[in-house]
N, C-alpha and C positions, 0 to 999 in steps of 0.2 A: 544297287551297288553298295550304298551306305549300310543297308541292312546286313548284307553278307559280310561287309568289312567289320561291323560291330560283332557279329556272331564269331568270326574268326578271332577277333581280339579277345572276346570272352573265353573262347576255347584255349587260346594261347596263355591267358592269365591263369586258367585252371591248370594247364600243364606246368607252368612255372611254379605254382604252389606245390604241385605234386612232386616236381623235381627237388624242391627245397626240403620236403618232408619224407622223401623216399628212404634215405638211410636211417633216419630215426624210427620210421615205421618198421623196417626190417629188424633193427636192433631191438625195438620194444617187443615185437612178436617173438623174436628168438629168446629173449629173457623170459617172457611169459611161458613159452613152450618148455623151457628148462624147469621152471618152477612147477608147472603142471605135471611134468614127467617125474618129479620126486615127491609131490604132495598129493596123497590119495584123496579122492572125493568120498570114499566109502565111509569115512569116519565123521563126516561133517554133521550129519543128523544127530549122532550121539553127543557131539560137542556143543550143541545148541539146544539144550533142554528147556530154557526159560528166557525171559527178557532182562535178566540181571545185567549189571554193568560188565561183569566178566564175560558172559555169553555174547554180548554185543561187541565187546572188544575182540573176542575170538572170531566172530562173524566178519568183522571188518578186516582182520588179518587174513582169514581164509579167502575173502572176496578179493583182496588185493593180490592174492596168489593165483587167481583163476583167470579165465579168458575175459577179454574186454568186450566181447560181443554182447550187446544188450539183450538180444533175443535168447542167446544161450544162457545168460544170467537169469533171465525171467523163467526159462524152462527148468533150470537147475534149482531155483528157489522153490518152484512148485513141487519138484521131485523130493527135496529134502523135507519140505513141510509135510508131504504125504507120508513120509517115512518116520515122522515123529518129532521133527524139529519144531521149536516154538515159532509161531507165525511172525511175530515181531522180529525175532532173530533172523528168520529167513529173508525178510524184507531188508534188514540191515546188510546181510550178506549180498543181496542183489544190488543195493545201492553202491556198496564198496567195489563190487565187481567191475563197474564201469567208471568209477570216479577216483579210484586209488591205485590204478594199475601203472606199471612202469612205462608202457608206450605212451600213455596220456601225458605223463610228466615230461618225457623227452620232447614230444611234439609241441607242448605248450612253451617250453624253453626256447626251442628253435624258432617257432613261428610268432610267438607273442611276447616272450620275455619271462625271466625267472620269477617276477612278482606274481604273474598269473598262476604259475605252477605252485608257489607257496600258498596262494589264496585257495586254490583247488584242494590242496592237501590239508588245509586247515578247515575249509568250509565243508568238505564232505563228512568228516566225523561230527562236526557241529550239526549238520543236517540230520545225521543218524540219531543223535541225542534228542533233537526236537521231535523227530518222527516217533521215537520210542515214547516220549512223554505224551504226545497226542494219542498214540495207540493205547497207552495205559489209561488215559483219562476218558477216551471216547469209544473204544472198541469193546463191545460186549462179548462175553463167552459164547452166547448163542450165535452171533455173527461168525465167530471163528469156527464153530462146529459146522455151520451151514457151508462156509467156504471150504472146509476140509472134505465134506461130502461131495461138493462139486468137483474139487481137485481130484478126488479118487475115482471119478468117472473116467478119467483118462482122455478127455477131449483134447485132441492135438492142437498145439499152437505153432511154434516155429523152432527149428534147431533142436528138436527133441533128442535126436541121436547124438548130437554134439554134447549136449548136457549130460547124457547118460554115460558117455565114453570115459573110462578110467583105466589108463595104461600105466599108472604111476609105478615106479620101481621103488620099493620101500625098504629093501633089505640091504644092509651093508653101509660102508662109509659113503658120504655124499658124492665125492668125486668119482668113486668107482661105479656108483649107480648111474651117473651121468654119462660116463664113457663106456659103459657096458653095451653089448649089442642091443639088448632090449631097451636100454635107456636112450641110445641114439635113435632107435626106431620110434620110440614114443615122442622124442623131441621133434623129429621130422614130421610126424603125423599131427601133433598139436600145432606146429608152425603152419602147415598147409591148411588145417581145419580152421584156424583162426582167420587166416586170409580169406578163405572161401566164405566164412560167415559174415564178414563185414566189408568185403570189397565194394558191394553196391552202395553202402552208406558212405564210404569214402569217396566214391565217384560222384554221387549225388551232392555231397557236401562241397566238393571242389567245383563242380559245375555251377551250383547255386552261388558260391562265393565269387566265381569269375563273372557270372552274369550280373550280380549285384554291383560288383566293383565297376563294371563298364556301363551298365544301363541305368542304374538308379542314381540320380543327381544327389550330391552331398546336401543340398538344401532340404531335400525331403527328410533325410535322416535327422538333420539338425532340428527340424520342426517336430518330427515324430518322437524324438527323445528329449524334447524340451531343453536343448543345449543352452539356450539363452536364459534359462531359469535354473541355476545350479542347485538350489535347495530342492525344488520340485523334482529335478532330474535324478537326484540321489534316491528318492523314494519310488519314483516311477520306474526306474531301471529294473530293480528286483521284482517288480510286479509284472512288467510287460515281458521280461526276459523269458520266463517259462512259457508264456503264451506263444511267443515267436517260435520257441522250440517245438511246441505241440503241433503247430500248423506247418512246420518246415519238413516234417517226416524224417529228419536226419538224426541219427543217434550214433552211439559208440564214439570213436575218435574222429569220425567223419564230420562232427559238428565243430571242430576246432577252426578249420579255414573260414567257416561261416561266422564263428565268434569273432575272428580277427576282422572281418568285414564290418560287423556290427560295431566293434570297438572304434574302428576308423570312421564309422558313420556318426559317432558321438554318444553312443549309449554309455551309461555310467559304469564304473568299475564293478560295482555290485551287480549291475544288470548283466554284464558279461559272465560273471560267476554263476548267477542264477540260470542263465541260458545253458551253460555247460553242464550244470548239475541236473538239468531237466531232461536228459536224454531218455529217461525211463518212463516218461508220460507222453511220448509222441503218439499220434493217433493209432498207428498199427499196433503198438504195444498195449494201448488202452483196450483195444478190441480183444487182445489175447487175455488180459486180465478178466474181461467179461466171460470168456470161455472157460478160463481156469477156475475162477472163484465166484462167478455169478455177477449180475448187474449191480446189486446193492454193494457188494464188497469192492467192485471196480470203481464205483463212484467214491467210496470212502478212501480208497488208495489215491485217486486223483486229487481229492481235496486236501488230504493230509500231506501228501508229497508236495503239492503246490505250495502250501503254507510253509512247510519245512524248508523248501528250497529258497523261497523268497525271504523268510526271516533270517536264515543262515547267511544268505548273500548280503542282506542289508547290514547285518552285524559285521561281516567282513569289510564292507565299505567303510564303516566308521572306525574299525580297528586299524585298518591299513592307512586311513587318513591321519589318525592320531600319531602313527609312527612314521608318517611321511613316505610310505611305500607305494603309493599309487603312481604309476608311470604316466608320462605325458602322452597325449594323442599326437600322431597316429602310431600304430605299430608298423614295423618294417615287415610286411607280409612276404614280399619277394624281392629279389635283387633286380636291378635295372635291366639286366639281360643275362642270358645263359652264357657263362664263360667257364674256362678251365680253371677251377679253383678247388678249395678244400671240399666243397660240396660234391663236385664231380668225382674227385678221388675217393671220397667215402662212399658215394653211391656205387662206384665200380667195385670196391672191396666188399660191400655188403650184398651186392648182386651176385658176386662169386659165392658168398656164403649161402645165399638163397639157392643157387644152382646145386650146391652140395646137398642141401637138405631136400630139395626136390628129387634129386637122384635117389636118395635114401628112401623117400616116400614112395616113389614109383616102383622101386625094386623090393618093397616089403609089403605089398598088398594094400597100399594106401588108396588107390582109385576105388577099390571095392568098398572100403569103409566110407569114403567120401560119398559114394552113391547112396549110402544108407544114413548119412549124417542128419538129413532133415526129415527122416521117418520117425513117427512117434513110436515110443516104446510099446511093444506088444502089438504091432501092426504087421500085416502081411504086405506083400508087394503091391497089392491092390490099393493099399492105403486105408483099408477098413479096420477100425479098431477091434481087436479080438477080445474075448472075455477071458481075462487072466485070473479071474477070481472063481470061476465056476469049477467045482470039483469034477463035473462031468468032462469039461474040456481038458482038465489036467489028466484025467484017466485015459482019454481017448486020443490025445495028441502028444507029439514030441516037439521040443523047442531046440532051436539051433542058433548059433551066432551068425549074424550077417557076414562078418569078415572071415570067420573060421567055421565053415559048414561041417567040418569033421567033429566039432563039439556038439554032442547031442545030449539033451537033458530031458528028464521026465516032467519037470515043472518049470514054470517061467522063472528067470533069474538073470544073473550077470555072467558073461563069459569069463572063465577063469584065466584066459590068456590076455584079453584086452579090456575087460570090464564092460563091454557094450551089452546093452539089454538084449536078451534072446528074443527071437520071434517064433511064432508057430510055423512048423513045417507044413507045406501044402500036402 
């Protein structure tokens, strides 16, 4: 009976956290969908020709305007790298895609406090700078060539279709683009696609956070994070934070509830920042790096990303301490009980907004696109990668859009209506 009671308590804790962050999630994904609907992905490769400060700044800006899904960010980074973008700039874009997005900022403020939001938005660019310096010092041209050859093999990873999709409306004034029929359709599709891409990570993050809050005693965390040794804890947190992220399997905004639990357990401020920054080196994504770029490059990415995240987080620890910005433990993760308050009202309002976007999604061919979202570019319904470079294949086959089968092309490319990568017709 005690076991079942503790399980129910953990599930209730997870639901309470979900209820607290529901309206910020909807708002964040809606804002992200609006940005993606008016910012085209097609020009990204052209805008990132090198690893100059200008290109890295553009990469961070474009990443902040994209989806927060870690898997889609990794797939899109491989895509733009294969199309000619600089490898370092592509990695900067990838890091910004999950660490500088609007929904992350909103969730951090609601669940943990504005200090963590500021730390994330200062730490992420700092991490990109450190990563770029490490790449410039340690990455050989031969390794980049080998990685590009591997990337061009087209070995599928995850969320390939989501990364390829480009429905952006780029003609006319901004408000007119957003409110146009095509713009509203694009917003609804991006909104649902983003939810479909990361719902699992959010669910796992909430369940893990609820389980840790109920089942793991506080004395364990205090010992593990060296709470009684403040100086050691400041250095240990940024080192152990990314490791906890790697083995937790949780990425995207799904790691914020778990970060709150770690903070309440006693990990240092810098340790929390390092944990949040490390969502792009979790074990499933490391395996995707191996498939995309080869084992050697995947190891290089792991080591350099780990160092960049730890050093950036440690710097944030001391900077925020110097300005007296580090909040006190613990964070108010959830309210004492579910009541009729501003959270309930906002959840109701934004659930209504979700219903409108879902209606638009289902009435404009969204389910068909969703069915193809996780299919690698250039694959048939069997999931087998087709040869998109063979002249013989191009001469003897036709290509069509998964969402718009009436669009038929003689060569592989992007659909002129939605921007999704065409697939070979059976």
